[in-house]
Residue frames as qw, qx, qy, qz and C-alpha x, y, z in Angstrom:
[[0.105, 0.755, 0.464, 0.451, -92.83, 29.06, 50.55],
 [0.383, -0.895, -0.169, 0.152, -92.37, 31.14, 53.70],
 [0.585, -0.420, 0.265, 0.642, -88.63, 31.42, 53.04],
 [0.391, 0.386, 0.513, 0.660, -89.32, 32.45, 49.45],
 [0.089, -0.891, -0.378, -0.236, -91.70, 35.18, 50.58],
 [0.511, -0.775, 0.014, 0.372, -89.16, 36.46, 53.09],
 [0.562, -0.129, 0.398, 0.713, -86.47, 36.57, 50.40],
 [0.219, 0.628, 0.504, 0.550, -88.81, 38.45, 48.05],
 [0.277, -0.927, -0.252, -0.014, -89.66, 40.95, 50.79],
 [0.580, -0.573, 0.177, 0.552, -85.98, 41.47, 51.57],
 [0.474, 0.184, 0.485, 0.711, -85.24, 42.01, 47.88],
 [0.033, 0.809, 0.450, 0.378, -88.10, 44.51, 47.60],
 [0.427, -0.871, -0.102, 0.218, -86.85, 46.38, 50.65],
 [0.591, -0.311, 0.318, 0.673, -83.35, 46.50, 49.19],
 [0.325, 0.457, 0.514, 0.649, -84.66, 47.82, 45.87],
 [0.165, -0.903, -0.351, -0.183, -86.78, 50.42, 47.65],
 [0.549, -0.715, 0.036, 0.430, -83.80, 51.44, 49.75],
 [0.531, -0.042, 0.409, 0.741, -81.57, 51.86, 46.72],
 [0.150, 0.660, 0.500, 0.540, -84.23, 53.86, 44.87],
 [0.336, -0.903, -0.259, 0.068, -84.76, 56.06, 47.92],
 [0.564, -0.531, 0.186, 0.605, -81.04, 56.78, 48.14],
 [0.428, 0.197, 0.505, 0.723, -80.74, 57.46, 44.40],
 [0.001, 0.767, 0.473, 0.434, -83.79, 59.71, 44.21],
 [0.434, -0.865, -0.183, 0.172, -83.14, 61.46, 47.53],
 [0.583, -0.386, 0.236, 0.675, -79.48, 62.03, 46.71],
 [0.340, 0.383, 0.495, 0.702, -80.34, 63.35, 43.25],
 [0.146, -0.871, -0.397, -0.251, -82.93, 65.75, 44.66],
 [0.536, -0.744, -0.040, 0.396, -80.45, 66.98, 47.28],
 [0.525, -0.105, 0.358, 0.764, -77.83, 67.69, 44.58],
 [0.157, 0.568, 0.513, 0.625, -80.32, 69.49, 42.34],
 [0.315, -0.878, -0.359, -0.037, -81.72, 71.47, 45.26],
 [0.570, -0.558, 0.036, 0.602, -78.20, 72.78, 45.99],
 [0.496, 0.452, 0.358, 0.648, -78.04, 74.54, 42.61],
 [0.179, -0.410, -0.149, 0.882, -77.27, 78.25, 42.75],
 [0.269, 0.741, 0.575, 0.219, -79.89, 80.60, 41.31],
 [0.228, -0.708, 0.018, 0.668, -77.72, 83.72, 41.33],
 [0.593, 0.767, 0.233, 0.078, -78.02, 85.76, 38.15],
 [0.622, 0.204, 0.049, 0.755, -75.02, 87.26, 36.34],
 [0.232, -0.470, -0.266, 0.809, -74.26, 90.80, 37.48],
 [0.075, 0.157, -0.327, -0.929, -75.51, 92.34, 34.21],
 [0.261, -0.332, -0.807, -0.413, -78.93, 90.64, 34.28],
 [0.153, 0.111, 0.531, -0.826, -81.99, 92.24, 35.83],
 [0.646, 0.183, -0.105, -0.734, -84.84, 91.19, 33.49],
 [0.333, -0.068, 0.939, -0.052, -86.29, 87.69, 33.72],
 [0.572, 0.186, -0.383, -0.701, -88.30, 86.24, 30.79],
 [0.321, -0.035, 0.917, -0.235, -90.54, 83.27, 31.62],
 [0.667, 0.322, 0.029, -0.671, -92.99, 81.33, 29.53],
 [0.879, 0.188, 0.433, -0.072, -93.66, 78.64, 26.98],
 [0.675, 0.096, 0.480, 0.553, -92.11, 77.77, 23.63],
 [0.303, 0.865, 0.306, 0.258, -93.45, 81.01, 22.16],
 [0.169, -0.961, 0.220, -0.017, -91.23, 83.26, 24.29],
 [0.781, -0.334, 0.434, 0.301, -88.54, 80.57, 24.28],
 [0.644, 0.305, 0.464, 0.526, -88.12, 81.10, 20.52],
 [0.202, 0.878, 0.320, 0.293, -89.05, 84.79, 20.31],
 [0.215, -0.961, 0.146, -0.090, -86.77, 86.63, 22.76],
 [0.800, 0.285, -0.270, 0.453, -83.05, 86.37, 22.13],
 [0.514, -0.839, -0.092, 0.153, -81.44, 87.43, 25.39],
 [0.642, -0.148, 0.196, 0.726, -78.14, 88.14, 23.65],
 [0.161, 0.470, 0.348, 0.795, -79.92, 91.00, 21.81],
 [0.431, -0.766, -0.255, -0.402, -82.46, 92.01, 24.46],
 [0.392, 0.410, -0.566, 0.599, -79.79, 93.21, 26.86],
 [0.189, -0.307, 0.595, -0.719, -79.78, 92.70, 30.64],
 [0.826, -0.072, 0.057, -0.557, -82.34, 89.92, 30.25],
 [0.088, -0.246, 0.965, 0.035, -82.22, 86.18, 30.74],
 [0.714, 0.051, -0.281, -0.639, -84.76, 84.05, 28.92],
 [0.154, -0.183, 0.945, -0.223, -85.72, 80.93, 30.88],
 [0.752, 0.187, 0.031, -0.632, -88.83, 80.02, 28.91],
 [0.188, -0.218, 0.953, 0.096, -89.37, 76.36, 28.09],
 [0.527, 0.001, -0.561, -0.638, -91.63, 74.42, 25.74],
 [0.639, -0.277, -0.702, -0.149, -94.38, 72.18, 27.10],
 [0.250, -0.161, -0.624, 0.723, -94.62, 74.16, 30.32],
 [0.189, -0.752, -0.534, -0.336, -97.41, 76.16, 31.89],
 [0.153, -0.824, 0.091, -0.538, -97.93, 78.96, 34.38],
 [0.823, -0.566, 0.045, 0.001, -96.98, 76.72, 37.29],
 [0.846, 0.061, 0.032, 0.528, -93.53, 75.97, 35.89],
 [0.279, 0.659, -0.004, 0.699, -92.93, 79.67, 35.23],
 [0.487, -0.787, 0.028, -0.377, -94.02, 80.51, 38.77],
 [0.908, -0.360, 0.005, 0.214, -91.71, 77.90, 40.29],
 [0.675, 0.280, 0.006, 0.683, -88.71, 79.32, 38.44],
 [0.021, -0.751, -0.025, -0.659, -89.69, 82.87, 39.35],
 [0.684, -0.704, -0.033, -0.186, -90.14, 82.02, 43.03],
 [0.887, -0.177, -0.020, 0.425, -86.74, 80.37, 43.22],
 [0.487, 0.422, 0.014, 0.764, -84.95, 83.33, 41.68],
 [0.210, -0.757, -0.042, -0.617, -86.78, 85.91, 43.77],
 [0.801, -0.595, -0.067, -0.019, -86.10, 83.99, 46.96],
 [0.827, -0.188, 0.072, 0.525, -82.38, 83.84, 46.20],
 [0.431, -0.002, 0.228, 0.873, -81.68, 86.94, 44.12],
 [0.094, 0.820, 0.564, -0.026, -84.61, 89.36, 44.46],
 [0.199, -0.797, 0.013, 0.571, -82.43, 92.45, 44.78],
 [0.278, -0.265, 0.595, 0.706, -81.01, 91.96, 41.28],
 [0.131, 0.420, 0.791, 0.425, -84.27, 91.38, 39.35],
 [0.129, 0.298, 0.247, -0.913, -86.41, 94.43, 38.69],
 [0.602, 0.302, -0.156, -0.723, -88.67, 93.21, 35.83],
 [0.431, 0.026, 0.901, 0.037, -90.36, 89.93, 34.91],
 [0.492, 0.267, -0.387, -0.732, -91.81, 89.38, 31.43],
 [0.462, 0.033, 0.846, -0.263, -94.38, 86.57, 31.69],
 [0.066, -0.025, -0.790, -0.609, -95.63, 84.84, 28.55],
 [0.468, 0.342, 0.499, -0.644, -99.34, 85.43, 27.90],
 [0.234, 0.168, -0.735, -0.614, -100.74, 83.27, 25.10],
 [0.706, -0.151, -0.295, -0.625, -103.93, 81.29, 24.39],
 [0.667, -0.033, -0.731, 0.142, -102.59, 78.29, 26.29],
 [0.078, 0.100, -0.580, 0.804, -102.76, 80.35, 29.48],
 [0.540, -0.097, 0.035, -0.835, -106.56, 80.37, 29.15],
 [0.919, -0.026, 0.189, -0.345, -107.30, 76.69, 28.63],
 [0.391, 0.574, -0.720, -0.004, -104.46, 74.22, 28.70],
 [0.940, -0.270, -0.014, -0.207, -104.74, 70.56, 29.63],
 [0.619, 0.521, -0.511, 0.290, -100.96, 70.29, 29.66],
 [0.382, -0.610, 0.513, -0.468, -100.84, 70.23, 33.44],
 [0.720, -0.210, 0.579, -0.322, -101.96, 66.64, 33.65],
 [0.845, 0.427, -0.264, -0.185, -101.06, 64.88, 30.41],
 [0.934, -0.251, 0.133, 0.216, -98.76, 61.91, 30.83],
 [0.691, 0.454, 0.013, 0.562, -96.21, 63.36, 28.42],
 [0.014, -0.830, 0.123, -0.544, -96.08, 66.67, 30.27],
 [0.719, -0.654, 0.179, -0.152, -95.70, 65.11, 33.71],
 [0.930, -0.066, 0.148, 0.330, -92.94, 62.76, 32.55],
 [0.570, 0.583, 0.033, 0.578, -91.14, 65.50, 30.65],
 [0.023, 0.746, -0.128, 0.653, -91.15, 68.22, 33.31],
 [0.729, -0.656, -0.028, -0.193, -91.64, 66.84, 36.82],
 [0.891, -0.122, -0.111, 0.422, -88.14, 65.24, 37.04],
 [0.449, 0.351, -0.066, 0.819, -86.59, 68.68, 36.52],
 [0.199, -0.588, -0.022, -0.784, -89.03, 70.95, 38.36],
 [0.723, -0.479, -0.498, -0.008, -89.67, 68.75, 41.40],
 [0.574, -0.168, -0.356, 0.718, -86.83, 70.45, 43.31],
 [0.003, 0.210, 0.011, 0.978, -88.59, 73.81, 42.87],
 [0.513, -0.454, -0.508, -0.522, -91.94, 72.56, 44.15],
 [0.198, -0.256, 0.655, -0.683, -93.36, 72.86, 47.64],
 [0.223, 0.184, 0.922, -0.257, -96.10, 70.79, 49.25],
 [0.461, 0.565, 0.310, -0.610, -98.92, 72.81, 47.69],
 [0.393, 0.562, -0.510, -0.519, -97.46, 72.44, 44.19],
 [0.062, 0.189, -0.977, -0.073, -96.90, 68.70, 44.58],
 [0.393, 0.259, 0.729, -0.498, -100.46, 68.21, 45.84],
 [0.546, 0.491, -0.145, -0.664, -101.75, 69.08, 42.34],
 [0.530, 0.419, -0.680, -0.286, -100.27, 65.81, 41.05],
 [0.286, -0.291, 0.857, -0.315, -100.66, 63.27, 43.86],
 [0.743, 0.236, 0.458, -0.427, -103.70, 61.70, 42.21],
 [0.698, 0.621, -0.266, -0.237, -101.84, 60.89, 39.01],
 [0.941, -0.182, 0.223, 0.175, -99.93, 57.60, 38.76],
 [0.683, 0.593, -0.019, 0.426, -97.63, 59.11, 36.14],
 [0.158, -0.906, 0.251, -0.303, -96.33, 61.52, 38.76],
 [0.746, -0.518, 0.418, -0.004, -94.75, 58.67, 40.73],
 [0.869, 0.299, 0.236, 0.316, -93.30, 57.23, 37.54],
 [0.330, 0.858, -0.093, 0.383, -91.75, 60.63, 36.88],
 [0.472, -0.802, 0.338, -0.138, -90.15, 60.64, 40.33],
 [0.900, -0.159, 0.354, 0.198, -88.38, 57.39, 39.50],
 [0.701, 0.561, 0.159, 0.410, -86.83, 59.07, 36.46],
 [0.176, -0.979, 0.092, 0.039, -85.20, 61.89, 38.43],
 [0.588, -0.554, 0.461, 0.366, -81.70, 60.33, 38.65],
 [0.649, 0.232, 0.572, 0.445, -81.63, 59.28, 34.98],
 [0.313, 0.835, 0.340, 0.298, -82.99, 62.49, 33.45],
 [0.165, -0.974, 0.144, -0.059, -80.72, 64.66, 35.60],
 [0.920, -0.102, 0.051, 0.374, -77.56, 62.67, 35.01],
 [0.511, 0.582, -0.030, 0.632, -75.67, 65.64, 33.51],
 [0.200, -0.799, 0.192, -0.533, -76.04, 68.05, 36.45],
 [0.868, -0.481, 0.110, -0.051, -75.42, 65.17, 38.87],
 [0.866, 0.143, 0.019, 0.478, -72.16, 64.26, 37.11],
 [0.257, 0.718, -0.088, 0.641, -71.21, 67.93, 37.01],
 [0.554, -0.765, 0.113, -0.309, -71.76, 68.15, 40.76],
 [0.914, -0.316, 0.151, 0.205, -69.33, 65.30, 41.35],
 [0.707, 0.385, 0.066, 0.590, -66.83, 66.82, 38.90],
 [0.179, 0.599, -0.045, 0.779, -67.04, 70.46, 39.98],
 [0.272, -0.210, -0.687, 0.640, -68.59, 70.25, 43.43],
 [0.198, 0.470, 0.345, -0.788, -71.42, 72.61, 42.53],
 [0.238, 0.441, 0.719, 0.482, -74.22, 73.21, 40.01],
 [0.121, 0.284, 0.139, -0.941, -76.24, 76.25, 39.01],
 [0.596, 0.505, 0.395, -0.485, -79.55, 76.92, 37.28],
 [0.394, 0.631, -0.482, -0.463, -77.65, 76.81, 33.98],
 [0.022, 0.253, -0.965, -0.069, -77.08, 73.08, 34.51],
 [0.386, 0.286, 0.785, -0.391, -80.76, 72.35, 35.09],
 [0.089, 0.285, 0.747, 0.594, -83.33, 71.74, 32.35],
 [0.023, 0.651, 0.596, -0.470, -85.57, 74.66, 33.29],
 [0.369, 0.874, 0.308, -0.077, -85.36, 76.84, 30.19],
 [0.384, -0.447, 0.339, 0.733, -83.36, 79.11, 27.91],
 [0.436, 0.639, -0.160, -0.613, -83.54, 80.91, 24.58],
 [0.715, 0.128, 0.661, 0.191, -84.02, 78.49, 21.68],
 [0.124, 0.523, -0.428, -0.726, -82.62, 79.59, 18.32],
 [0.698, 0.334, 0.606, -0.187, -85.26, 78.10, 16.07],
 [0.074, -0.341, 0.633, 0.691, -84.25, 77.34, 12.48],
 [0.391, 0.405, 0.826, -0.027, -87.63, 75.89, 11.50],
 [0.200, 0.275, -0.286, -0.896, -89.31, 77.16, 8.32],
 [0.001, 0.250, 0.953, 0.171, -92.65, 75.38, 8.17],
 [0.271, 0.272, 0.277, -0.881, -95.21, 78.18, 8.15],
 [0.547, 0.197, -0.409, -0.703, -96.96, 77.17, 4.94],
 [0.422, -0.010, -0.906, -0.030, -96.96, 73.52, 5.96],
 [0.022, -0.226, -0.732, 0.643, -98.56, 74.45, 9.30],
 [0.405, 0.251, 0.019, -0.879, -101.21, 76.57, 7.57],
 [0.543, 0.121, -0.679, -0.479, -102.09, 73.66, 5.29],
 [0.311, -0.088, -0.916, 0.237, -102.36, 71.23, 8.18],
 [0.071, 0.278, 0.591, -0.754, -104.69, 73.52, 10.08],
 [0.375, 0.064, -0.338, -0.861, -107.06, 74.23, 7.24],
 [0.716, -0.168, -0.435, -0.520, -110.37, 72.71, 8.19],
 [0.476, 0.005, -0.807, 0.348, -108.95, 71.05, 11.31],
 [0.558, -0.722, -0.278, -0.299, -111.01, 70.95, 14.49],
 [0.275, 0.538, -0.541, 0.585, -108.58, 72.49, 16.96],
 [0.482, -0.409, 0.443, -0.636, -110.75, 71.53, 19.91],
 [0.889, 0.005, -0.380, -0.255, -111.13, 67.85, 19.06],
 [0.749, 0.037, -0.577, 0.322, -110.05, 65.41, 21.72],
 [0.030, -0.472, 0.406, -0.782, -110.30, 67.92, 24.57],
 [0.430, -0.401, -0.777, 0.222, -111.33, 66.72, 27.99],
 [0.133, -0.741, -0.169, -0.636, -113.60, 69.54, 29.16],
 [0.706, -0.692, -0.148, -0.007, -113.39, 68.61, 32.85],
 [0.771, -0.190, 0.020, 0.608, -109.61, 68.44, 32.70],
 [0.337, 0.505, 0.170, 0.776, -109.45, 71.70, 30.74],
 [0.351, -0.830, -0.164, -0.400, -111.49, 73.57, 33.35],
 [0.790, -0.559, -0.040, 0.249, -109.23, 72.24, 36.09],
 [0.673, 0.073, 0.126, 0.725, -106.15, 73.29, 34.15],
 [0.086, 0.723, 0.221, 0.649, -107.65, 76.69, 33.40],
 [0.534, -0.824, -0.118, -0.145, -108.14, 77.30, 37.12],
 [0.794, -0.384, 0.079, 0.464, -104.55, 76.30, 37.87],
 [0.509, 0.405, 0.197, 0.733, -103.20, 78.48, 35.06],
 [0.141, -0.824, -0.160, -0.525, -105.06, 81.50, 36.42],
 [0.708, -0.698, -0.075, 0.080, -104.01, 80.73, 39.99],
 [0.768, -0.223, 0.123, 0.588, -100.32, 80.59, 39.12],
 [0.320, 0.587, 0.189, 0.719, -100.40, 83.72, 36.96],
 [0.341, -0.845, -0.104, -0.398, -101.92, 85.61, 39.88],
 [0.810, -0.523, 0.005, 0.265, -99.49, 84.02, 42.35],
 [0.670, 0.174, 0.121, 0.711, -96.63, 85.19, 40.12],
 [0.055, 0.726, 0.152, 0.669, -98.00, 88.73, 39.99],
 [0.590, -0.783, -0.089, -0.175, -98.53, 88.81, 43.77],
 [0.842, -0.286, 0.014, 0.457, -95.02, 87.50, 44.43],
 [0.485, 0.383, 0.113, 0.778, -93.49, 90.19, 42.25],
 [0.217, -0.807, -0.143, -0.531, -95.55, 92.86, 43.99],
 [0.766, -0.634, -0.070, 0.079, -94.38, 91.56, 47.37],
 [0.770, -0.183, 0.131, 0.597, -90.74, 91.71, 46.23],
 [0.005, 0.822, -0.047, -0.568, -91.05, 95.11, 44.56],
 [0.318, -0.147, 0.724, 0.594, -90.51, 93.68, 41.05],
 [0.490, 0.371, -0.135, -0.777, -92.40, 94.83, 37.95],
 [0.477, 0.133, 0.868, 0.034, -94.59, 92.05, 36.55],
 [0.385, 0.481, -0.245, -0.748, -95.52, 92.35, 32.88],
 [0.751, 0.280, 0.597, -0.035, -97.55, 90.00, 30.73],
 [0.101, 0.572, -0.488, -0.651, -96.21, 89.81, 27.18],
 [0.816, 0.386, 0.419, -0.095, -97.66, 88.36, 24.00],
 [0.285, -0.448, 0.585, 0.613, -95.04, 87.70, 21.33],
 [0.452, 0.395, -0.372, -0.708, -95.67, 87.65, 17.56],
 [0.518, 0.115, 0.847, 0.030, -97.67, 84.86, 15.99],
 [0.044, 0.041, 0.654, 0.754, -98.92, 84.51, 12.44],
 [0.369, -0.359, -0.445, -0.733, -102.32, 86.17, 11.85],
 [0.038, -0.017, -0.800, 0.599, -103.28, 86.20, 15.57],
 [0.522, 0.110, 0.144, -0.833, -106.83, 87.27, 14.77],
 [0.791, 0.168, -0.415, -0.416, -107.27, 83.94, 12.95],
 [0.772, 0.097, -0.612, 0.144, -104.93, 81.51, 14.68],
 [0.314, 0.241, -0.593, 0.701, -104.03, 83.13, 18.00],
 [0.379, -0.643, -0.664, 0.039, -107.42, 83.49, 19.69],
 [0.246, 0.225, -0.179, 0.926, -106.63, 87.17, 20.16],
 [0.446, -0.500, -0.189, -0.718, -110.22, 88.03, 21.10],
 [0.822, -0.417, -0.387, -0.004, -110.15, 85.32, 23.77],
 [0.586, 0.028, -0.335, 0.737, -106.86, 86.66, 25.07],
 [0.049, -0.357, 0.049, -0.932, -108.39, 90.11, 25.46],
 [0.660, -0.475, -0.296, -0.501, -111.58, 88.77, 27.05],
 [0.820, -0.267, -0.426, 0.274, -109.63, 86.62, 29.49],
 [0.410, 0.146, -0.262, 0.861, -107.38, 89.56, 30.35],
 [0.250, -0.427, -0.053, -0.867, -110.28, 91.96, 30.93],
 [0.765, -0.438, -0.333, -0.335, -112.09, 89.42, 33.11],
 [0.890, -0.364, -0.203, 0.188, -109.22, 88.07, 35.19],
 [0.727, -0.137, -0.006, 0.673, -106.01, 90.04, 34.73],
 [0.239, 0.849, 0.244, 0.404, -106.92, 93.65, 33.97],
 [0.386, -0.916, 0.097, 0.046, -104.92, 95.03, 36.89],
 [0.732, -0.320, 0.395, 0.453, -101.70, 93.55, 35.48],
 [0.126, 0.700, -0.393, -0.583, -99.52, 95.23, 32.86],
 [0.783, 0.263, 0.553, 0.111, -99.88, 93.64, 29.41],
 [0.076, 0.608, -0.468, -0.637, -97.69, 94.33, 26.40],
 [0.781, 0.352, 0.501, -0.124, -99.47, 92.82, 23.41],
 [0.077, 0.614, -0.563, -0.548, -97.15, 92.23, 20.47],
 [0.652, 0.157, 0.742, -0.013, -99.07, 89.28, 19.02],
 [0.593, 0.736, 0.326, 0.021, -99.74, 91.28, 15.84],
 [0.259, -0.729, 0.382, 0.505, -96.17, 92.56, 15.49],
 [0.725, 0.649, -0.070, -0.220, -95.42, 92.73, 11.76],
 [0.449, -0.475, 0.699, 0.291, -92.89, 90.21, 10.49],
 [0.497, 0.408, -0.569, -0.512, -92.22, 88.72, 7.04],
 [0.944, -0.043, -0.098, -0.311, -93.42, 85.19, 6.42],
 [0.774, 0.301, -0.493, 0.260, -89.89, 83.78, 6.45],
 [0.029, -0.491, 0.567, -0.661, -89.51, 84.97, 10.07],
 [0.773, -0.239, 0.250, -0.532, -92.02, 82.37, 11.25],
 [0.091, -0.279, 0.956, 0.021, -91.08, 78.80, 12.08],
 [0.086, -0.419, -0.884, -0.190, -94.78, 77.93, 12.10],
 [0.201, -0.734, -0.404, -0.507, -98.01, 79.70, 12.98],
 [0.597, -0.775, -0.209, -0.009, -97.31, 79.93, 16.72],
 [0.688, -0.525, 0.145, 0.480, -93.52, 80.37, 16.76],
 [0.370, 0.900, -0.220, -0.063, -91.12, 82.82, 15.18],
 [0.921, 0.090, -0.086, 0.370, -87.74, 81.49, 14.10],
 [0.599, -0.374, -0.042, 0.707, -84.30, 83.01, 14.66],
 [0.229, 0.348, 0.313, 0.854, -84.89, 85.63, 11.96],
 [0.334, -0.737, -0.384, -0.445, -88.05, 86.81, 13.69],
 [0.681, -0.600, -0.268, 0.323, -86.38, 86.62, 17.10],
 [0.507, -0.024, 0.045, 0.860, -83.59, 88.93, 15.94],
 [0.025, -0.480, -0.310, -0.821, -86.11, 91.52, 14.73],
 [0.533, -0.698, -0.386, -0.284, -88.48, 91.26, 17.68],
 [0.711, -0.446, -0.249, 0.483, -85.72, 91.20, 20.30],
 [0.371, 0.112, 0.067, 0.920, -84.15, 94.30, 18.78],
 [0.240, -0.613, -0.365, -0.659, -87.57, 95.97, 18.86],
 [0.661, -0.664, -0.345, 0.054, -87.89, 95.22, 22.58],
 [0.646, -0.210, -0.104, 0.726, -84.36, 96.46, 23.17],
 [0.192, 0.298, 0.194, 0.915, -85.04, 99.73, 21.34],
 [0.379, -0.554, -0.291, -0.682, -88.32, 100.30, 23.20],
 [0.498, -0.235, -0.704, 0.448, -87.42, 99.47, 26.80],
 [0.027, -0.085, -0.289, 0.953, -88.13, 103.04, 27.84],
 [0.465, -0.136, -0.352, -0.801, -91.52, 103.04, 26.09],
 [0.737, -0.265, -0.584, -0.213, -92.57, 99.78, 27.72],
 [0.379, -0.713, 0.379, -0.453, -90.83, 100.74, 30.97],
 [0.974, -0.048, -0.209, 0.077, -88.92, 97.49, 31.10],
 [0.709, 0.118, -0.314, 0.620, -85.94, 97.24, 33.41],
 [0.422, -0.460, -0.354, 0.697, -84.50, 100.06, 35.44],
 [0.155, 0.335, 0.290, 0.883, -85.67, 102.86, 33.12],
 [0.401, -0.398, -0.031, -0.825, -88.81, 103.39, 35.20],
 [0.033, 0.034, 0.902, -0.428, -90.55, 102.12, 38.31],
 [0.533, 0.226, 0.186, -0.794, -93.99, 103.01, 36.96],
 [0.582, 0.236, 0.778, 0.000, -96.39, 100.54, 35.37],
 [0.146, 0.211, -0.527, -0.810, -97.03, 100.60, 31.63],
 [0.510, 0.368, 0.687, -0.364, -100.63, 100.10, 30.61]]
């Protein structure tokens, strides 16, 4: 029995050693990624699936859209911090998604969210960021998935000897072809949108959302970069978008920050993929609108003043 136990312990130590090498090596490769922007980019767009689908950075010139679905203010902050630490002199404006999920979002701590995002964003996190998750068993499960979920950038590193932010799963414009607006409206009729919420978890998430929005604004101020909250079009925002709550939350917590509210931007029904997201047709129209009104909104190098 003693020999058996010793063999089991040796096997466990070997497995732990292999995992440590795999995870540590993967993190080291990912952490070496370059976060230098192309020379013609000076506007950074960060946010959730709403900005991910709404702002086409091939139309909205000099911008790079690194929004990503199923993310929150922390993920946006981590991306922003990395770019500003490496390439602050090139970025002069940050457009930061401001939608109802920024007010009360339990997505910080759901199992699906942790498993989906931690393996990619862990290399952007510092001790304070990681501390938010240490009490969740799923977090450690997510760490074990780092080598597997990042296999493409790891292979690219061994092929090319280097990786960049473009190789990492941290965001980009999504050309959405969905056309399910009427289906979404039907599904939501009479539905209790707050059912299943964990109020304690929601409050905790709300506090973290607010903290990371303010941290993002403070970081931009420190680096001399314009920080602008932006709300992109959604279908009937007064009914589905919690527009009044957005305004109340802004006036209470964020009133010193620039906010461009385009949630009620007029689009035809076929420009919506669903209630919350515009599809590629809407993105073309909205992105062109932003491009044509950079001076009005004082986005980019046109002005160093704030737009209120």
